[in-house]
N, C-alpha and C positions, 0 to 999 in steps of 0.2 A: 281764412286760416293762415297761420304764420308759417313761413317757409324758411326763415333765417333766424338763427339764434342771436339774441341781442345781449344776454347777460353772460358774463364769463363763468365757465365751469371751473371750480377749484376744489381741492380736498380741504375740508374744513377742520379736520382734527389731525395734527401732525404726529404720526407714529410711523415706525418702520413698516415696510410692506409685509415683511414676514410676520410681525406681530399682529397686523390687521387681519391677515388670513388665519392666524391662530385663534383670535377672538371670533372670527366668522365660523370657524370649525366648531367651536363650543356652542355658538348660537344655533348652528345647523343641527348639531346633535340634540340639543334641547328641544328644538322644533320637531325633530324626528320622534323623540321619546314622548313628546307631548301628544302626537297623533297615535303612537303605539298604545299609550294608556287610554286615550279617548276611544279608539276604534276596536280594541280587543273585544269589546262587548258584542260587536256584530257577529262574531264567530261563536258566541255562547248562547244565542237566542234559543236554539232547539233544546239545549240542556235545561235552561231556566224555565221554558214553557212546560216541559215534562215534570220537572221537580216541584215547581210551584203552581202548576195549572194556570199558566198565563195566556193571554191573547196576544195577537200581533200588536195591537194598540198599546198594551201594557209594556211590551218589549221596546216599542218605539219611544216610550217615556224615559227609558234608561239612557238613550242617546240624547233625547231632547232636553232633559233636565241639566245636562252639562252645559249646553249652550244657553239655556235660560239663566243659569247662574252666572255665566260669563257676561251675559247682557246686563245683569243687575250690577255687577262689580267692575265692568270695564271702564267706566268713567272715573270713579274714585281711584282705582289703581293706576290708570293712565296719568291722572293728575299727579299722583305720587311719583311716578316715573319721571315726568317732565320737571317737577319742582323739587325732588329730593335726590334720588340716585338711580341711574339706570341699572347698574350692576347689582346693587343690593336688592332692588325690587325684583329683578329677574331671578336671581338666585333663590330668594325667599319663596317666590311662586313655584319654582321647580321642586324645591324640597316639599312644599305643601301638597302639590298634586301627586307627587310620587308616594308619599305616606298615605294619602287618601286612597290611591289605587291599591296599595297593599292591603289596606283595611277592608276593601271590597271582598277579599278572600274569606273574611271572618263572618260575613253576613249570613243570616239564616232565613230571611223572608224578603218579600218585595219592598216593604217599607225601609228596612235597614239598607238594602242595596241602593235603593233610590236615594237615601240620605247621603251615603258615601259618594255616589256619583255626583251629587250636588256639590260636595266639597271639592271633588276633582275639578268641576267647572269653576268654582270660586278661585281655585289655585291657578287655573289656566287663563284667568280673565283677561289679562292685558299683556301676556307674554309677547304676542306678535307685534303689538304696538311698540314695546320696548326694543324688540329685535330690529324692526325696521328703522327706528330712530338711531340705533347704534350703527347700523350698516350705512345710513345716510351720512353719519359723521366720519366713519372710518375709511370710506372709499370715495374717490373723485366722482363728481356728479355725472360725468359722461359714462360711467360704469354702473350707475345706480340700477337701471333696469336689469342689466346682466346679473349683478349680484343678487338682486331681489328674485330673479328667476331661479338662480341656483338655490337660494334660501327656500323658495317655494317647492323645490323638488323634494324637500323633506316630507311634505304632506303625503304624496303617494308612497314614498318609501316607508314612512311610519305606518300608514294605513295597511300596506302590504304585510309588513312585519307583524303588526298587531293581529291581522286576520289570519295569516298563515300560522304563526306560532301559537296564537290563541287556540285555533282549532286543533293543531297538533298536540299541544300540551293537554287540552281538554280530553282528547281521545285517549291519550296515554295515561294521564294521572288524575284527570278530573278538572272541572272548570275553575275551581278555587285556586289551583296552582297557577293557572294562566294569569290571574291578577297579581299574585304574590311575586312570581318570578320576573314578570315584565316591568314591575315597578322599580327594580333595583338600579338599572343603568341611569335613569333620569335623576335619581337621588345622588349618585356619584358625581355626575357632570354638574348638577346644580350647586353642589358644595364647592367644586372647583371654580365656579364663576364668581364667587365672592372676591377672588384675588385678581381679576382683570382690571385694566386701566379704564377709567371713566372720564368724561369731560364735565367741566364745571356747569352747574345749573345756569341757564341763560335767563337774563331779565327780559320779561315780555313788555316791550315798549311800543308806543305809536308816535308818529310825528304829527305835531300840531303847531299852532301859533307860538306856543311857549317852548318849542324845541321838541325834545323827546320826553314823554310822560309814560308812567306805568299803565298798562292795560288793566281795566277792571273786567268783571264777569260779562257785563254788557258789551264791552269792546271785543272780548274774545268771541262771544256769540255772533256779533256782527262780522267779525273776520271770516267766519265760515259762511254765514248767510249771504255775504257779498262776494263769495267765490263760487260761482256756479259750476266750475270745473269739478270741484270735489263733490258737490251735491249730485251731479250726474254720474260721477264715478261710483258713488255709493249705490245708485240704482243698478249700475252694471254689476257690482259685487253681489247684490241681493239675488238677481236673476241667476247668475252663474253658480253661486254657492248653494242655492236651493237645489239645483240639479245634481251637483257633485255629491252633496251630503245625502240626498235621497238614494243615489246609487251605491255610495260607499256603505250605507247602512243596510240596504235591502237586497243587493245583488247576490250575496251568499245564499240567502234564503230562496231567492228566485231560482238559482241554479239547482239548489237542493230539491225544490219542488218540481221544476220542469224537467230536469235531467235525471232526477232520482239518484243523485250522487251524495256520498257522505259529506258532512260539513267541512271536514279538513280538505277534501278535494274541491268543494265549492269555494272555499276560501282561497285556494291556489288559483282557481279560474278567475275569481274576482281580482286577486292581486295582480295577475298578468295585465288586466285592463288598466289598472291604476298605475302600475309600474311604468307604463309608457310615458307617464307624466314626468318621469325622471329625465327623459329626453325633451319632452314637449315644453316643460316649464323653463329650463335654461335656454332652449332654442328661441322661445318666445321673447325672452329678455334680450338675447344677443341680436335677434332680428329687429326688435324695437329700437335698441340703441343705434344700430347701423342705419336704419331708415330715418331715424331722427336727425341725422346729419343733413338729409335732403328735405324731409318733411318734418318740421319741428313738432307738429301735433301727433307724431307717430305713437306716443305713449297712450293716446286715446284711440286713434284710428285702428291700430293693430288689434287691440282687444275687441273692438267692434266687429272686425272681420272674423276673428277666431271664434267669437261667441256665436256668430251667425252660422259658421261651419259646424260647430258643436251641435246646435239645434237641428241642423239638416241631417247630420249623421244619426241622431236619435230618432228623428221623424221616420227616416227610411227604415231603420232597424226595427223599431217597435210596431210600425204600422204595416209593413209589407214583407218582413222576413222572419225566419225562425231558424233554430239550430245553428249550424256552422256559419251560414251566411249572416245571420243576425250578430253572431259573435264577432265577425270581421268588422262590422260597423261599430260595435262597442269598443273594439281595439282602436279604431280611428277616433272615436270619442275620447278615449283615454289619452290620446296624443294631443288633441287640440284643446281639451277642456281647461287645462291649467295655463294656457298661453296668455290669458287675459291678465293674470295676477302680477306678472313682472312690471308691465307698464302701469297698471292700475295702482299698485302699491307705491311706485316711484312718484306718480302724480300726487298722492296724498302727502308726500314730503316736499315736492317741488313748489307748490303754490301756496304754502302757508308760512308764517313766521317760524324760524328755526326752533324757537322755544315752545312751539305748539305741535311738534311733529308726532309725539306719542298720542296726544289727544286727537290729532287729525286722523291717524289710522284707527284709533279707538272708535271714532264715529263710524268708520267703515265697518268695523267689527260689530258695533252696536246694531246697526241696521241689518247686516247680513246674518247676525245671530238671531235677532228678534224675528226677522221675516224670512230668513233662509235656513240656517242650521236648525233652529228650534222647531219651525213649523213642518219642514219637509218629512222627517221620519214619521211624525204623527199623521200628516196628510196622506202619505203613502200607506201607512198601516191601516188607517180608517177606510180608505177606498178598497184596500185589499180585503179587509174583513167583510165589506159589502159585496164586492165583485171578485177581483183577483189582482195579483201583483202586476200582470201585464197591462191591465186596464189602467192601473195607477201610473205606470211608467209612461203611458201615452200622453199624459198631461205635461210631461217635462219639457218637450221642445218649446212650449209657449214661454217658459221661464228663461230659456236661452235667448229667445227673441227679445224679451224684455231687457236682458243684459246688453245685447247688441245695440238696442235703441239708446240706452243710457250713455254708453261710451261714444256713440256717433254724435249725439247732440253736444256732449261735453267737449268734443274736439274743437268746436267752433269758439270756445271760450278760453282754451288752454293758453295760448300765447299772451293774451291780455293779462290773465291772472298770474302767470309766471313772472312777468316783467315788473309787477308791482311789489314783489316780495323783497323785504329788507335782507341784505347779506350780513351775517354775523360770524366772526372768527371764534372758533371753539378752543378752550384752553383745558389742559390736563388737570384732573382733580385726583386726589389720593383716594 
């Protein structure tokens, strides 16, 4: 493993520090509202089950269809981001998913709500890819994991806001108002994003005997297949996102059934668990960047260790504890679970051609959505229908272990893959 940095870290896109943080704020808010609109459904399951006579598996599909549609559209939209315009693609996606969320309030049966949730997924398809690509351009490389950690903190915040406000609004005014009201903020910020500065699209080239030539589709595919660091990073993402999505989706129902508390209170109890990630995600990024000065592979090894800790906390909590003691270990899980994302997302930008950054993260999204986000709500719902939610949760530590193994193996390739990447200076585009 590499211990010394060999390639110079530089800021690739020359803008003022203040403007860079302004753009980051908009990206953060969009990521937050992305998760508000995605996760509000978790607090509405009991109302939908009663009104439309649904099963847990049926409700799981309302969460899973979002990520299935994201899986279908992530590649074409990410290609559009890399080859067309980051800001226009991001702004358009935000407007689309916000309008689709508002439309969920007008649905009258399972099929209609399922269809609108599918449109939400199509709108959110590659937002994260575009967000990470812009962060990589706007901030110096030595701060990349730190900024990605702060960016990732939007996930627990958005989840908490979606679950808490969704449950509270549903209790006070009905579940339809939860969709309608929570769609408004993302629409406003999405419109604002049309006016931020972007960088010019980068030509994707390779060096050969004739100098530099444009990469074809085969060359792009080989760029990733010959970069084992990103491939093992994708394995790490799959394991970790399977776990977090399962608990984001089903913990409110678990607390409702086990503790016998109303869904608005169950939503608050769940939110507290995931709000710990507001501290865990940035801390994971800062710790990763600090340790990287001594151990250059820290962007892989730190996620490996935190993934292992996450699995250990869940194993102890679900196998041996209950009540308040179990909840303490869920709190610990909420703190360590997001720590992998800062280093992992930075790696997807570190070891590929700068013109392929959105596509690089979109591959992580593709695999984690197909095998993590999409499968976990259905997996837990199906086991719950057959047994109970606690039995379903006992499988989750195995997926945390899978994530740890992926990051650990990838750490051995990081230095080599990092040093082969071509440096490109980014220029401002209108």
